C-alpha positions in Angstrom: 62.9 79.1 79.6 59.6 77.5 80.4 56.3 79.3 81.1 53.1 77.9 82.4 49.7 78.6 80.8 48.8 80.7 83.8 51.9 82.8 83.5 51.2 83.5 79.8 47.5 84.2 80.5 48.5 86.7 83.2 50.8 88.5 80.9 48.2 88.6 78.1 45.3 89.3 80.4 43.7 86.1 79.1 41.6 83.2 80.5 42.9 79.7 80.8 40.6 76.8 79.7 42.2 73.5 80.7 45.5 72.8 82.6 46.8 76.1 83.9 50.1 74.5 84.9 51.0 73.0 81.6 54.4 74.3 80.5 55.8 75.4 77.1 59.3 76.4 76.0 58.8 77.2 72.3 56.2 78.2 69.7 54.8 76.3 66.7 52.3 76.7 63.9 49.0 75.1 64.8 49.1 72.6 62.0 52.7 71.5 63.0 52.2 71.8 66.8 54.4 69.7 69.1 54.1 69.0 72.8 55.8 71.7 74.9 55.0 74.4 72.4 52.5 77.3 72.2 50.4 78.0 69.1 47.6 80.3 68.1 44.3 80.3 66.1 43.3 83.6 64.5 42.3 82.7 60.9 39.0 80.7 60.7 40.5 78.7 57.8 42.8 76.9 60.4 40.0 76.1 62.9 40.0 72.4 62.0 43.6 72.1 63.2 42.8 72.9 66.8 41.1 69.6 67.2 44.3 67.6 66.1 47.2 69.9 67.0 49.8 68.5 69.4 50.7 71.9 70.8 50.3 72.1 74.6 48.8 75.6 74.6 46.8 77.4 71.9 45.8 81.1 72.0 42.3 81.7 70.7 39.9 84.7 70.5 37.5 85.1 73.4 34.5 84.3 71.2 35.9 80.9 70.1 33.7 78.0 71.1 34.9 74.4 70.3 32.6 72.0 68.5 34.7 68.9 69.3 37.0 67.8 72.1 40.3 69.6 72.3 43.4 68.2 74.1 45.4 71.4 74.2 45.0 74.0 76.9 43.3 77.1 75.6 44.1 80.7 76.5 41.3 83.0 75.5 42.4 86.6 74.7 40.9 89.6 73.0 43.0 89.2 69.8 45.0 86.0 69.4 47.0 87.4 66.5 48.1 90.5 68.4 48.9 88.4 71.4 51.2 86.0 69.6 52.9 89.0 68.1 53.6 90.3 71.6 55.1 86.9 72.6 57.2 86.6 69.5 58.6 90.0 70.1 59.6 89.0 73.7 61.4 85.9 72.3 63.2 88.1 69.8 64.2 90.6 72.4 65.7 87.8 74.5 68.4 87.1 72.0 71.9 88.5 72.9 72.2 92.1 71.7 74.8 92.9 69.0 77.4 95.5 70.0 80.8 96.7 69.2 82.7 97.5 65.9 84.3 94.8 63.8 87.9 95.5 63.0 87.3 95.1 59.2 84.7 98.0 59.1 85.8 101.1 57.3 84.6 104.3 59.0 85.4 107.9 57.9 87.3 110.0 60.5 84.4 112.6 60.5 81.9 110.1 61.9 81.1 110.2 65.6 80.3 106.6 66.8 78.0 106.2 69.8 79.2 103.6 72.4 75.9 101.7 72.0 76.4 101.0 68.3 77.0 97.8 66.4 78.9 97.8 63.2 79.5 94.5 61.5 82.3 93.1 59.3 83.2 95.0 56.1 80.6 97.7 56.6 81.6 101.1 55.0 80.6 104.4 56.4 81.4 107.6 54.4 82.2 111.1 55.6 79.8 113.2 57.8 77.4 110.3 58.5 75.4 110.8 61.7 74.5 107.7 63.7 72.0 107.6 66.6 72.2 105.6 69.8 71.7 101.8 69.5 72.0 101.7 65.7 72.9 98.3 64.3 74.7 98.0 61.0 75.1 94.4 60.0 78.0 93.2 57.8 78.6 94.6 54.4 76.3 97.6 54.8 77.2 100.7 52.7 76.4 104.2 54.2 77.1 107.1 51.8 78.3 110.6 52.8 76.0 112.9 54.8 73.5 110.2 55.6 71.6 110.5 58.9 70.3 107.4 60.8 68.1 107.8 63.9 68.4 105.9 67.1 67.4 102.2 67.5 67.4 101.6 63.8 68.5 98.2 62.5 70.1 97.8 59.0 70.6 94.2 57.9 73.4 92.8 55.7 74.1 94.2 52.3 71.9 97.3 52.5 73.1 100.3 50.5 72.1 103.8 51.5 73.3 106.5 49.1 74.5 109.9 50.0 72.3 112.6 51.7 69.5 110.2 52.6 67.7 110.4 56.0 66.6 107.4 57.9 64.4 107.9 61.0 64.5 106.2 64.4 63.2 102.7 65.3 63.3 101.6 61.6 64.2 98.1 60.3 65.7 97.8 56.8 66.2 94.2 55.6 69.0 92.7 53.6 69.7 93.8 50.0 67.6 97.0 50.1 68.9 100.0 48.1 67.9 103.4 49.2 68.7 106.5 47.2 69.7 105.1 43.8 69.0 107.4 40.9 65.4 107.8 39.8 64.6 106.7 36.3 64.9 110.2 34.7 65.9 110.5 31.0 64.9 113.2 28.5 64.6 112.4 24.7 67.4 114.3 22.9 68.5 113.9 19.2 67.1 110.4 18.9 68.5 109.1 22.2 68.0 109.7 25.9 69.9 112.1 28.0 70.2 111.4 31.7 68.6 113.9 34.1 70.7 114.4 37.2 68.8 113.2 40.3 69.9 115.7 43.0 67.3 115.0 45.6 67.3 112.4 48.4 65.2 109.9 50.2 63.6 110.6 53.6 62.4 107.7 55.7 60.5 108.7 58.8 60.3 106.8 62.2 59.0 103.3 62.8 59.3 102.2 59.1 60.1 98.6 58.2 61.4 97.8 54.7 61.6 94.3 53.4 64.5 92.6 51.6 65.6 93.7 48.2 63.3 96.7 48.0 64.4 99.8 46.1 63.6 103.4 46.9 64.9 105.9 44.4 66.1 109.4 45.2 64.1 112.4 44.0 65.0 114.4 41.0 64.6 117.4 43.2 63.3 117.5 46.8 62.7 114.1 48.5 61.1 110.7 48.0 59.3 110.3 51.3 58.2 107.2 53.3 56.1 108.5 56.1 56.0 107.3 59.7 54.9 103.8 60.4 54.9 102.5 56.8 55.5 98.8 56.3 57.0 97.8 52.9 57.3 94.1 51.9 60.1 92.5 49.9 60.8 93.4 46.3 59.0 96.7 46.1 60.0 99.5 43.7 59.4 103.1 44.9 60.3 105.6 42.2 61.6 109.1 42.4 59.5 111.8 44.2 56.9 109.3 45.4 55.4 109.9 48.8 53.8 107.1 50.8 51.6 108.2 53.7 51.9 107.2 57.3 50.9 103.7 58.4 50.3 102.4 54.9 51.2 98.8 54.2 52.3 97.5 50.8 52.8 93.8 49.8 55.6 92.3 47.7 56.3 93.1 44.0 54.3 96.3 44.0 55.7 99.2 41.8 55.0 102.8 42.3 55.9 105.1 39.3 57.4 108.6 39.8 55.7 111.4 41.6 52.7 109.4 42.7 51.3 110.2 46.2 49.9 107.3 48.2 47.7 108.3 51.2 47.9 107.2 54.8 46.5 104.0 56.2 46.2 102.4 52.8 46.5 98.6 52.3 48.1 97.6 49.0 48.1 94.0 47.8 51.0 92.2 46.0 52.0 93.0 42.4 50.0 96.2 42.2 51.2 98.7 39.6 50.7 102.4 40.1 51.1 104.9 37.2 53.1 108.0 37.7 51.8 111.5 38.8 48.6 110.2 40.3 47.1 110.6 43.8 45.8 107.8 46.0 43.5 108.9 48.8 43.7 107.9 52.5 42.4 104.5 53.6 42.3 103.0 50.1 42.4 99.2 49.8 43.9 97.8 46.6 43.6 94.1 45.6 46.6 92.1 44.4 47.7 92.5 40.8 45.6 95.6 40.2 46.6 98.3 37.8 46.1 101.9 38.9 46.2 104.4 36.0 44.3 107.3 37.6 43.6 109.1 40.9 41.7 107.1 43.6 39.3 108.7 46.0 39.8 108.2 49.8 38.1 105.2 51.4 37.9 103.2 48.2 38.3 99.5 47.7 39.4 98.6 44.2 40.5 95.6 42.2 41.4 94.6 38.7 43.1 96.1 35.6 42.4 98.8 35.2 41.2 98.8 38.8 37.5 99.3 39.4 35.4 99.1 42.6 35.9 95.6 44.1 32.2 94.6 43.9 32.0 95.7 40.2 35.1 93.6 39.5 33.6 90.5 41.3 30.4 90.8 39.2 32.5 91.1 36.0 34.4 87.9 36.9 31.1 86.0 37.3 30.0 87.3 33.9 33.2 86.3 32.2 32.7 82.7 33.4 29.3 82.8 31.8 30.4 84.2 28.4 30.4 80.8 26.5 26.8 80.1 27.4 25.8 83.7 26.9 27.3 83.5 23.4 25.3 80.4 22.7 22.2 82.1 23.9 22.8 85.1 21.6 23.4 82.8 18.6 20.2 80.9 19.3 18.3 84.2 19.6 19.8 85.4 16.3 18.6 82.2 14.6 15.1 82.6 16.0 15.0 86.3 14.8 16.0 85.3 11.3 13.4 82.6 11.3 10.7 85.1 12.4 11.8 87.5 9.7 11.3 84.9 7.1 7.9 84.0 8.3 6.9 87.7 8.4 8.2 88.1 4.9 5.9 85.4 3.6 
């Protein structure tokens, strides 16, 4: 389908600068823009591309003012990043919807299947599973006994959800994720380690998205809880009895040790490590590769290992770079002091 700049601007409540009738039928990155495509500029680091892009239309923020000639038609909007997200969602929704049940799927007799469901090839659904309307289970998904999955949730290929876990509505769980495997619970006993039975579950609330190959362990007792609106990247480890507060976002390769509580509206960078049994306040920002050994107060921004306030870490990095010359200065001062001592001794 083709859309004119004016049609797109009307949908986004934007303002056209240039040819309002130019048409696009696809999207592209601004640095790889092609004629007939729409792109966007939200990050200032990419501003220089707007003067060379071949994209026919570019979404920009309303405060953008060009410093050179631009060949593309611009659509000025309140938030270019948010607007491109809206358009990409429309493109995604236009794809044919998956429905029906593949003949190779294995479904226990006790499971009630809504008519609106999709179950892909070689998916296995155990006893007493409850499935909401419009659930989509892609090929080779495993759903253990007594699992509940809310309406409109999408579970991509190869996901494994162990027994008794609860998945909310409007969730997206990407390929290879494992939910409800045993927590890492072992007790020292006679020189070895004895396994502690993990008899809890995992509860994932509504509007959660979980990236590929992420693992969320079941609780020893009670529940490991991922609250409403949380977004988890790929390759994240969430240990037993962890709780992640609503609308928190966590980037890839982060690990959260057992019984740690992460507050709401936090932003966690990649490769962050959280110690166990600590509490992270609401609205905390954690820089990538930070190590968090202790509790963190709400509204903090921290960085480093062990993590410290971000400004303090930045000052420390500057000082580290200066250490060689500081050492030379100290050595020179030491020599001068020794010389002065000799003179005073005379």
